[in-house]
C-alpha positions as semicolon CSV with decimal commas, in nm:
position;residue;x (nm);y (nm);z (nm)
1;M;-1,820;0,493;1,629
2;T;-1,598;0,203;1,717
3;T;-1,254;0,327;1,816
4;L;-1,000;0,285;1,538
5;F;-0,697;0,459;1,686
6;D;-0,622;0,536;2,050
7;S;-0,377;0,821;1,984
8;T;-0,223;1,033;1,710
9;R;0,093;0,827;1,743
10;T;-0,109;0,512;1,670
11;V;-0,257;0,679;1,361
12;K;0,089;0,754;1,225
13;S;0,230;0,407;1,294
14;E;-0,073;0,220;1,159
15;L;-0,087;0,430;0,842
16;N;0,285;0,373;0,797
17;K;0,218;-0,002;0,802
18;Q;-0,013;0,063;0,507
19;K;0,279;0,237;0,333
20;Y;0,123;0,580;0,385
21;I;0,360;0,831;0,543
22;A;0,143;1,068;0,746
23;S;0,261;1,403;0,878
24;D;0,184;1,510;1,234
25;E;-0,099;1,728;1,102
26;I;-0,257;1,442;0,905
27;S;-0,227;1,206;1,202
28;T;-0,388;1,458;1,436
29;I;-0,682;1,543;1,208
30;V;-0,754;1,176;1,133
31;Y;-0,752;1,099;1,506
32;L;-0,984;1,393;1,581
33;A;-1,224;1,298;1,299
34;Q;-1,258;0,957;1,461
35;K;-1,280;1,094;1,814
36;L;-1,541;1,360;1,731
37;G;-1,733;1,141;1,486
38;K;-1,704;1,395;1,206
39;P;-1,646;1,346;0,833
40;L;-1,296;1,432;0,713
41;L;-1,277;1,671;0,417
42;T;-0,938;1,664;0,242
43;E;-0,853;1,920;-0,024
44;G;-0,545;1,974;-0,234
45;P;-0,395;1,927;-0,581
46;A;-0,470;1,609;-0,772
47;G;-0,240;1,319;-0,694
48;V;-0,110;1,423;-0,351
49;G;-0,251;1,119;-0,170
50;K;-0,603;1,217;-0,062
51;T;-0,768;0,901;-0,192
52;E;-0,474;0,693;-0,071
53;L;-0,533;0,828;0,279
54;A;-0,885;0,685;0,284
55;K;-0,756;0,351;0,156
56;A;-0,484;0,349;0,422
57;I;-0,735;0,427;0,699
58;A;-0,956;0,139;0,583
59;G;-0,658;-0,096;0,566
60;A;-0,531;0,007;0,909
61;A;-0,875;-0,037;1,065
62;G;-0,951;-0,363;0,886
63;R;-1,268;-0,211;0,743
64;E;-1,425;-0,239;0,401
65;L;-1,369;0,069;0,185
66;I;-1,687;0,180;0,009
67;R;-1,616;0,437;-0,261
68;L;-1,852;0,683;-0,424
69;Q;-1,681;0,841;-0,724
70;C;-1,841;1,180;-0,791
71;Y;-1,895;1,332;-1,135
72;E;-2,107;1,597;-1,301
73;G;-2,468;1,484;-1,318
74;L;-2,444;1,239;-1,026
75;D;-2,787;1,210;-0,864
76;E;-2,947;1,041;-0,565
77;S;-3,038;0,721;-0,749
78;K;-2,679;0,661;-0,859
79;A;-2,543;0,735;-0,511
80;L;-2,816;0,587;-0,293
81;Y;-3,030;0,312;-0,445
82;E;-3,234;0,196;-0,742
83;W;-3,509;-0,060;-0,780
84;E;-3,408;-0,355;-0,996
85;Y;-3,705;-0,342;-1,229
86;S;-3,576;-0,619;-1,454
87;K;-3,548;-0,849;-1,151
88;Q;-3,897;-0,749;-1,040
89;L;-4,031;-0,829;-1,387
90;L;-3,861;-1,168;-1,388
91;Y;-4,004;-1,240;-1,045
92;T;-4,350;-1,143;-1,171
93;Q;-4,321;-1,385;-1,462
94;L;-4,211;-1,666;-1,231
95;L;-4,507;-1,604;-1,003
96;R;-4,759;-1,545;-1,278
97;D;-4,953;-1,861;-1,197
98;K;-4,962;-1,772;-0,830
99;L;-5,086;-1,421;-0,910
100;N;-5,349;-1,556;-1,148
101;D;-5,467;-1,790;-0,876
102;T;-5,479;-1,509;-0,621
103;L;-5,655;-1,262;-0,846
104;G;-5,881;-1,525;-0,996
105;K;-6,058;-1,573;-0,664
106;A;-6,162;-1,209;-0,659
107;E;-6,530;-1,152;-0,740
108;T;-6,490;-0,791;-0,854
109;L;-6,223;-0,577;-1,018
110;A;-6,198;-0,365;-0,702
111;E;-6,137;-0,676;-0,492
112;A;-5,869;-0,792;-0,737
113;A;-5,701;-0,450;-0,715
114;D;-5,702;-0,472;-0,336
115;K;-5,546;-0,819;-0,346
116;L;-5,280;-0,700;-0,588
117;A;-5,199;-0,401;-0,366
118;K;-5,127;-0,639;-0,079
119;E;-4,866;-0,811;-0,293
120;E;-4,677;-0,488;-0,363
121;D;-4,471;-0,530;-0,045
122;V;-4,316;-0,838;-0,201
123;F;-4,189;-0,643;-0,501
124;F;-4,072;-0,339;-0,308
125;S;-3,856;-0,511;-0,048
126;E;-3,481;-0,516;0,012
127;R;-3,445;-0,820;-0,214
128;F;-3,513;-0,596;-0,513
129;L;-3,322;-0,295;-0,379
130;L;-2,998;-0,227;-0,566
131;M;-2,782;-0,053;-0,307
132;R;-2,543;0,215;-0,428
133;P;-2,241;0,326;-0,218
134;L;-2,419;0,557;0,028
135;L;-2,692;0,311;0,121
136;K;-2,444;0,023;0,123
137;A;-2,234;0,207;0,383
138;I;-2,542;0,288;0,591
139;L;-2,682;-0,066;0,593
140;S;-2,352;-0,251;0,624
141;D;-2,349;-0,510;0,903
142;K;-1,990;-0,410;0,986
143;P;-1,824;-0,067;1,031
144;T;-1,690;0,072;0,704
145;V;-1,487;0,360;0,564
146;L;-1,694;0,563;0,318
147;L;-1,488;0,750;0,058
148;I;-1,673;1,025;-0,128
149;D;-1,413;1,096;-0,393
150;E;-1,385;1,429;-0,578
151;I;-1,699;1,584;-0,430
152;D;-1,613;1,907;-0,613
153;R;-1,701;1,735;-0,944
154;A;-2,061;1,680;-0,834
155;D;-2,330;1,946;-0,868
156;A;-2,424;2,178;-0,584
157;E;-2,767;2,009;-0,567
158;F;-2,606;1,674;-0,493
159;E;-2,386;1,837;-0,230
160;A;-2,700;1,966;-0,056
161;F;-2,853;1,618;-0,061
162;L;-2,532;1,477;0,083
163;L;-2,556;1,715;0,379
164;E;-2,876;1,543;0,492
165;V;-2,723;1,198;0,469
166;L;-2,407;1,299;0,659
167;S;-2,608;1,472;0,931
168;D;-2,819;1,175;1,041
169;F;-2,679;0,875;0,852
170;Q;-3,030;0,768;0,769
171;V;-3,225;0,753;0,445
172;S;-3,595;0,756;0,371
173;V;-3,708;0,505;0,110
174;P;-4,079;0,568;0,039
175;E;-4,158;0,200;-0,007
176;L;-3,961;0,084;0,298
177;G;-3,958;0,376;0,541
178;T;-3,654;0,523;0,717
179;L;-3,335;0,317;0,706
180;T;-3,082;0,408;0,977
181;A;-2,712;0,324;0,985
182;K;-2,627;0,009;1,178
183;H;-2,273;0,139;1,220
184;K;-2,174;0,499;1,156
185;P;-1,905;0,488;0,884
186;F;-1,579;0,680;0,896
187;V;-1,633;0,928;0,613
188;V;-1,357;1,080;0,399
189;L;-1,442;1,337;0,133
190;T;-1,182;1,452;-0,119
191;S;-1,174;1,764;-0,337
192;N;-0,930;1,885;-0,603
193;N;-1,053;2,245;-0,567
194;T;-1,218;2,260;-0,909
195;R;-1,502;2,456;-0,745
196;E;-1,569;2,610;-0,407
197;L;-1,757;2,382;-0,170
198;S;-2,041;2,517;0,041
199;E;-1,977;2,653;0,388
200;A;-2,251;2,421;0,516
201;L;-2,056;2,115;0,405
202;K;-1,730;2,246;0,545
203;R;-1,894;2,318;0,883
204;R;-1,994;1,955;0,917
205;C;-1,643;1,828;0,847
206;L;-1,294;1,849;0,986
207;Y;-1,078;2,012;0,722
208;L;-0,739;1,893;0,601
209;F;-0,538;2,048;0,319
210;I;-0,280;1,814;0,168
211;D;-0,022;1,991;-0,047
212;Y;0,269;1,863;-0,252
213;P;0,526;1,708;-0,017
214;T;0,861;1,858;0,074
215;L;1,174;1,702;-0,071
216;T;1,234;1,502;0,247
217;E;0,874;1,377;0,262
218;E;0,865;1,280;-0,104
219;L;1,199;1,104;-0,085
220;A;1,068;0,900;0,208
221;V;0,762;0,799;0,002
222;V;0,978;0,697;-0,295
223;R;1,210;0,488;-0,077
224;L;0,911;0,320;0,086
225;K;0,715;0,251;-0,233
226;V;1,006;0,185;-0,473
227;P;1,275;0,022;-0,258
228;D;1,461;-0,115;-0,562
229;L;1,557;0,234;-0,681
230;N;1,919;0,325;-0,611
231;P;1,923;0,571;-0,314
232;K;2,142;0,820;-0,501
233;L;1,916;0,805;-0,807
234;A;1,611;0,841;-0,584
235;Q;1,756;1,161;-0,441
236;Q;1,831;1,298;-0,790
237;A;1,483;1,205;-0,915
238;V;1,298;1,372;-0,628
239;E;1,514;1,685;-0,656
240;F;1,427;1,707;-1,027
241;V;1,054;1,666;-0,958
242;Q;1,072;1,942;-0,699
243;K;1,232;2,171;-0,959
244;L;0,952;2,092;-1,205
245;R;0,689;2,196;-0,950
246;K;0,860;2,532;-0,912
247;A;0,875;2,589;-1,288
248;D;0,512;2,703;-1,326
249;M;0,396;2,407;-1,533
250;R;0,043;2,373;-1,663
251;K;0,015;2,049;-1,465
252;S;0,279;1,980;-1,203
253;P;0,371;1,614;-1,152
254;S;0,186;1,445;-0,866
255;I;0,329;1,201;-0,615
256;S;0,176;0,914;-0,811
257;E;0,362;1,033;-1,122
258;T;0,684;1,058;-0,922
259;L;0,635;0,693;-0,822
260;D;0,559;0,596;-1,183
261;W;0,883;0,765;-1,288
262;A;1,079;0,593;-1,011
263;N;0,945;0,255;-1,124
264;A;1,031;0,344;-1,485
265;L;1,390;0,420;-1,384
266;V;1,410;0,082;-1,212
267;A;1,264;-0,092;-1,518
268;L;1,523;0,077;-1,741
269;N;1,801;-0,015;-1,498
270;A;1,908;0,349;-1,493
271;K;2,225;0,424;-1,301
272;N;2,230;0,800;-1,320
273;L;1,989;1,079;-1,403
274;D;2,179;1,202;-1,706
275;K;2,053;1,414;-1,993
276;E;1,968;1,116;-2,213
277;T;1,767;0,944;-1,940
278;L;1,575;1,264;-1,867
279;E;1,486;1,320;-2,232
280;E;1,367;0,962;-2,274
281;T;1,153;0,945;-1,958
282;I;1,031;1,302;-1,894
283;S;0,691;1,221;-2,049
284;V;0,620;0,991;-1,753
285;L;0,610;1,302;-1,536
286;L;0,458;1,562;-1,767
287;K;0,145;1,509;-1,978
288;H;0,122;1,832;-2,177
289;E;0,338;1,917;-2,477
290;A;0,393;2,274;-2,358
291;D;0,521;2,144;-2,025
292;L;0,751;1,895;-2,195
293;Q;0,907;2,164;-2,412
294;K;0,941;2,400;-2,117
295;A;1,116;2,135;-1,907
296;K;1,355;2,048;-2,189
297;R;1,430;2,412;-2,253
298;Q;1,476;2,521;-1,891
299;L;1,598;2,214;-1,703
300;I;1,735;1,954;-1,945
301;N;1,894;2,169;-2,215
302;P;1,929;2,512;-2,057
303;P;2,093;2,779;-2,275
304;L;2,461;2,842;-2,210
305;P;2,527;3,160;-2,009
306;R;2,633;3,456;-2,219
307;H;2,980;3,580;-2,122
308;K;3,038;3,950;-2,071
309;P;3,316;4,119;-2,274
310;D;3,631;4,223;-2,092
311;E;3,771;4,575;-2,096
312;L;3,907;4,524;-2,449
313;G;3,573;4,406;-2,582
314;R;3,681;4,040;-2,598
315;F;3,450;3,755;-2,481
316;S;3,595;3,500;-2,245
317;G;3,640;3,157;-2,401
318;N;3,738;3,307;-2,742
């Protein structure tokens, strides 16, 4: 693999240029994945920057990002290649006269069949091969970054097939033979932990768990991505998001939702994170009604503390 980064420090600085703030752990694992030539498996909650990491690596390296989005029912043909039958049919129609001329010279049906068989190589060549992401990354003339996004959404059978591809970076196409990678891609797999991945897959990868950021880390991201947001308001916004994540919500807000909220506050020209602003914009952060009501009840409109009676049975404030 062509060297992308010469040190962990370079990883951090180059990713920062792509507006991705990498921790020391992220920088180290990315550097080692490159150095050891291993795929990088990143796990963690949705929206913490796993996909963005792959995009940042591609941007920093000046490589094309090839993305395979995984989903239930994904099979080899959708990930690897398909034959463009409609194109083959059109080609057949265009060459009908040529085929008639070729077959017309045959004296027997067997001879005609033999002549036709010799023409099959024309129809099963790379010109009619529709390359899907995996094959595209393998046959690319230039080094690429291959992102296999949300591998946990794919079936276990597809995961087993993927192991073969990642082991040798070569694919067997019956009509063409074995196709081997011209340049070994930098591979990033992401998982949202919706199912447990196989130990075999994990053994072949370097593992990186990306969790929700700390207050300091998230504030740095907001200031980098939304520079127009007032620094004081940015601090208040990130502190509020951190409180939401500790409130046992059905779906905690992701970093991307924090950034959406920050941009919304800029668009509304908000000056302060007051009660009215929170009530009007909280739905940018939370996408479930139960979470919205819980946030309003616990954080926006918390109940007043009940005062204890004094020795004479009177309540303070009466």
